[in-house]
Structures are given as structure tokens and as C-alpha cells.
C-alpha angles and dihedrals in degrees: 000000000000116000115248115256109254114253112227123190117199117194116209128028104224127109093298097046096044090047093052093043095049095050096044093046090050088053092055101261121145098243128182118187115202120201123185094206132069094260137027116255106073112214094354098054115114131206142179126264121230086266092055098253120141116243135165141186095268134316118282124204128210111218129208095258093056089109097155096048091049088050090053091051090054091048091052090049095229133133107211102146138092119225115272109289138208120238141203137210124215137190129183086273091061135250111010108167140013119195122207126212094271098200090063093060129077109283115250128185110273129293096016095080092053093054100037102041098041108096108228111189100192108010111104121224091245090062093048090051090056087074092068097089088054088070088080091062090046090054094042092051102075097162091254121140089250092053092050090051092049096051106026097081091055121081118238089240091055090049094053091044094049091051093052101252108167120249091242094051091048096048096039101039121008100040093048088053090052093048093055098029103042094016097231139079119269096258088059098045129088112245088222092055090045092053093045094049096044092047095049097045103033121003110042096073133001098248095046094101092055110111142189127199135214113262090226135355114329088230092059101035101040113008097048095058090039091055090050089053090049092051091047088053090054101260120142120219118195123185129198089041109130109186116228106172149346128241118226136204122248092275094052090227099099132051116230101179149000120238122210124209089255091059097256114145119209113199111231137188087185137007131209119195111210103168133116127256094271091047095051091045091055090051093047091049091062101030120092089186094058093039088062090069122072093212090061095042088053090058087077086074091067123095137212134207130236120239131194119201120191131179119195131190114204128199097237144037113269122193107238108182097211130021097230125046136173123204135199140173097044093102122014097234102026131083123191142185135202129201134199101228092185086069098038109036124062090213093063103035091102097035110136091223135036124280116200131182113206118187125188122200125203083019099158093131091056101048096078091055123097122243088254090057096043100050097062089049091053093047092047092052092046090051090052088059098037113017094205089076089068095074097035120104123228106232097175137005145176127203122194120189114204110186115195090357105148135036118271107216093201123177109279095019097112093081090062099046114104127231121225092271126064137193088263106087094224104033122094134181133223137170140097091286096056118108114244137143100239094101099223127124142207118356093357091053092047091053093045093051089050089056090045090053091049089052091052089054090051090049090053098048099030092222125127135358124297120249115259108241115197112221122229112270109278119261115266114264096256091052091048090051093047091050092049091052091045093050090049092052091046089051092052093048091050091050098047107026128066113254102227101120123105111259 
């Protein structure tokens, strides 16, 4: 008698959930993907306004080291991306930084290219040189569990201060990176998360900061063809299914089903969670099964950050030097970005006026405001960067409030993050907040953890081939050597000195 095909339920249809579902369906598993919202995609899904205009919950970049996502795009046979683009950084004083396309320049040992090729308009060389002592922390933080435990209880601001980074370099360079990379100011960010994020996106290799953008909404350009591929492989995707609980077997060690808020029960031989921090906390709050496990109760200690996404249509063409721009110094705890969608999106390339996406991170003070209050603030800040916005008229707009939308990697949060495995023998976790050793961040990490979860399912049932996960590019030789020496010295100190210092 032929064995029954294992039934896998995946919860959450973002990068992680779609990645796990696609691979397992392609390996012959009976996979059902449950999404609480009206469309797959999570935070990166786009939709149409009542007037038929495309909008989305913020613009998402795809950086040079996104090796696994780029591999997926090739596999799907689609062409959703712009060429690599240059970017700018603004403060209330005006243009501060212009970044080149690093891969087009002569390759220098990291991090020399980052510091020498980036065009700082106001940051003196003496301030940039003050970052050199920080290289020890970059080398010491090797993404291991021990390194996370050493650095996670320290704030990013403390880290930069302790290593002698100048006040100007911190306020004009590092904190803006934190505000748009970890979505919170330095005093609210884990030093471990700051080092991991900065290394992956900027410091590991010269081209890492190079970025492409989707030529439309990610939902339309990437997720729609991906969903078709999932359905063709036999996967089932169901929207408007908010998970409320799990059913367990008589021992309580194994999950037998997933319960939706409407009372539907989906039988499951295995379950993969692929939701964000806020999503899993909502499920835990109503799930007696998850509340029975300390690891899931502890997830309530994690935080999330508010995001505000606005899209504005102006009545005239405005010359925006670069399509992607980051801004700092306008509000003490908020970072923001703006994008020239005429340059990025196919839909707007022939638009008679200017279309701009402006996204605010750690935007809690803006969310209570009405659209009528928010729009003048956005236009004022845009005009501070590019004066031509001052005289332009907003002819259409869309404002999306995203409370608790992205993970807050706060100091001390690492101890509450979950690995891919759980104390349930057939439940696995995925998402950009899961702890793993791959080294990637953001969308790439979410997708990678989805593949890792799919591979754990395949290990359990012994059916199908594991997904190939491309590792991050190896450290450059001088970094490898420095890390080897550092680990050796650490080993000696651990062996011969008493361990009574705080980590």
C-alpha cells in the first residue's frame, strides 16, 4: 500500500512562506499555505486603489548579496528588476552623501572601497577615520551564537561610542543606516543586530551596497508568477485564513492540525510558521496550544516598529538626481526614504507629473495623524531635500499606516528569538526574525529560512530533495585571517583567565 503524502500547512504568505511552500510542493508534498490577509505577500504585497493606481506597503530593495532571491528569479524565468542604481542621502542641511555603483569601480579590500568611493559632501576625513577601531567589533562578531550573546545586550549607540566613533560620523552616517536598516535609533538597537546588518549590506564586500528595485509592485512583478508556479506544482494557497490555534495529539508533543479563526481545521503532518513578530504574537495570544510552551510565551517580549508609507502624485516633472534616497535628522527617532517611481516603475515612466514614494520608519508619532495632516509634512520634508517640491501641487495621494510592521531588534531581544526548530516535533519556524547562521538579512533571510524550514520537513519525512541554499559570499582573506587570530586569542583567554566579566 502506498504511503500517504504528508500534509504540510504553512502559515503566512511572505517570502518565507512562499519559499517553503514552493519547494515542498515541487517535491510532491501536499502543501496548504494559509494567509490572513486578502492577498499573498505579507508586507510586500501591492494592490490597487479605488482609482486604479498601484500602491504597496513601502518600497523594498534587492541588494547585491541577495543570492538566493536572484536564483529564484532566474528559476521563475521573470525579469522584474531595474538595473543597479545610485542613491543619495539627505539631511535638513541638504545633500550629504552620494553612493556610486560599487561593483563598477576597482575592487579594494573591504572596507576600503566603502569609505573611499562613497562621496561624502560634509563629513571630514578625520571623522571617517574614527571608524577604524570599530573594525575589531566587525571581526569579533562572526554571527555565531556566542557573538550574538556577547553583543546583544549592548545598544548600538554604546558600541559606536565605546569604539571611539566620532559624534559627527555617528549622527551623519551610522545612525541613519540604523534608522532605515533596523528601523530604530541607535539607543534602541541591539549592537549585535547592528553589526550583522551593517556587515551583510555594506561591509563584507565592496559591491554589497549595490541595489536593484522592482519595476512595479513586488506583489505583481514577483509574487503573482511565483503563485502560479506554486499552483502548477500542486500547492494550495488560501487567503483570509487567520490562524487561531493548533490541535495536538494525545501526548501534546505533535501538532495534528491548524485551526483558523472561522473554525476550519486543516489536518497537518507538519506545520511551518512564516509570519512576522506581530503575527506570531497574535496567534500566541489566542492559542492555548502555543501558550503551553515557554518558548512561545517568551515571544511576547519581542517588539515591532511602526511604518508609514505614502505615495504622492505631483502635477509637474521634478528633477530627482537619484531614484532612491535616504534621509536623516528631520525627526530625532525617525528615518525615512523617498523614491522616484517615474525612474523605477514601468507604470509611471511616462507619467506627465512626478510620482514619489516616501516611507517613514519608527513612525509612531505620525500614525495618529490624519492624511490631511501627514501630506503637508511629507511635502515639506521633500522640499527641504529638493526645493522644486515646494511649488508642486499634490494631485493624488495614498497613505498606508503599518503599526508594528517590522521586527524591532532591541537590546536583549536575542534570547527570545526562536531558531528554526521548536519543542513540537513537527513544527518549524521561518522569517527574517528567526535565528540562524546563514548571515543574511531582511527579505533574503526570510526566503532562506523558508527554504531551511522546508529542508527540515524533508529530513523528517525522507521524501524529496532538499532545497539548495546558496551561502553568503565567503569573507575576504584578510577578514578570515583576522577572525582566526581573534578566535584563537579568545580561546586562550577563556582557557587561562577566570570568566567573571559581564558578556
